[in-house]
C-alpha positions, 0 to 999 in steps of 0.5 A: 435308906436310898437318898431321894435324890437318887431314885430318879437315876435308879429309875432311868437305869431300870428304863434304859434298855428300851427307851423308857417304853416299858412300864416297871410298875405294871400292876399299879399304873393303869394306862386306861385310867391315866388317859381318862383323866385327859379326855379323848382328844388328848395327845400323850405321845407314844407312852402314857407311862412316860407321860406320867413319869415326866409330866403327869405327876407334876400336874397331880394326875394319878396313875391309878384309882388307888394311887393319889399323887396329891395325897402322897405329896401333901402327906410326905413333905420330905418327898414333896420338898425333894421333888421326887416322883411319888409313884417312884418313891412309893414303889422303892421306899414308901411302902416299906415305910408304911406310907399310904398311896391313897387314903383308902389303902394302908400298906402296913395293915394289908402286909400284916393281915395278908403278907403270907399270900405274897412275897416279902419283896412285892409291895402290898399295893400291886398285890391288891390291885393284881389279885387281892381285890379278886380274893376280897382282901381288904384294903383297910379294915373299913372296906369289905369288897364282898359285903359291897358287892353282896349289897349292891347287886348292880355293881356285882353285875357290872363286874367292876372293882368294888373299891374303885366303884365306891371311890368314883360313885358309891360314896356319893350315892350313899352305899356302905363300904362296910357294915359299920360305916354309913356315909349318909349317916356321917354326912348328915351328922357331920355337916362340916365334912360334908360342906368341905367336900371331904369323902366321909370314909377318908375323913373318919379313917384319917381324923374322924375317929380321933375327934369322937365321930361315929362311923354309923348309927350302931357304933359309939366311938367315945364309949369304945375308946372309954372301954379301951382306957378303962382296960389300960389299953392305948387308943386305937381306931375303935371299929378296927380294934373291935373287929380284930380283938374287941369282938372276940373278947365279947364271945 
């Protein structure tokens, strides 16, 4: 494993040929998205990427709609304590260790499901952002891009990325990201989550199912986990398990 303190030196070597103006993380860093966080009048200098690498991440500005700097640092204390740049860490080490760049993207699950579609040395996040979402690959089991577009014709007509729309607008508007997850149901039944301002799908994926909270009115988490226990199987996120194996067992 590369020591965290050596990451910055390695990045400097990558950027040394052109003074740091080239972005080695082309498919993750989104310049337009980054600049939008500062407003039209903000002056970031010659390179938005340089600004992020030197200043922006320390202010918890995000390089992409699917890379949450605050989430990454708060959930990886070793990275935070080392003072390592989160994007740099993820691209060189984090994805290989299964660390999530965002609550709604699971690199280990994505690689296991779609790994045959991209090189083993490519990080799964860059693949998803580049081509995976176009092919309706799922970033997590409970986000179905094809379902989202089919049930939201305005989103399809606008030709926007379905997951980005869900994160920025759809969740607040109560749009389902998957047939087995209903954000309106979740907020209505779990007022503590709603009052805390936590995005419902995020809460369910990271904590809710373990707290026996149901993702929608059609799925009983407690009952499903009891069935797993009765069958001698370890606990697992119920909807994902049902979709991958449980549904097949019931055919």
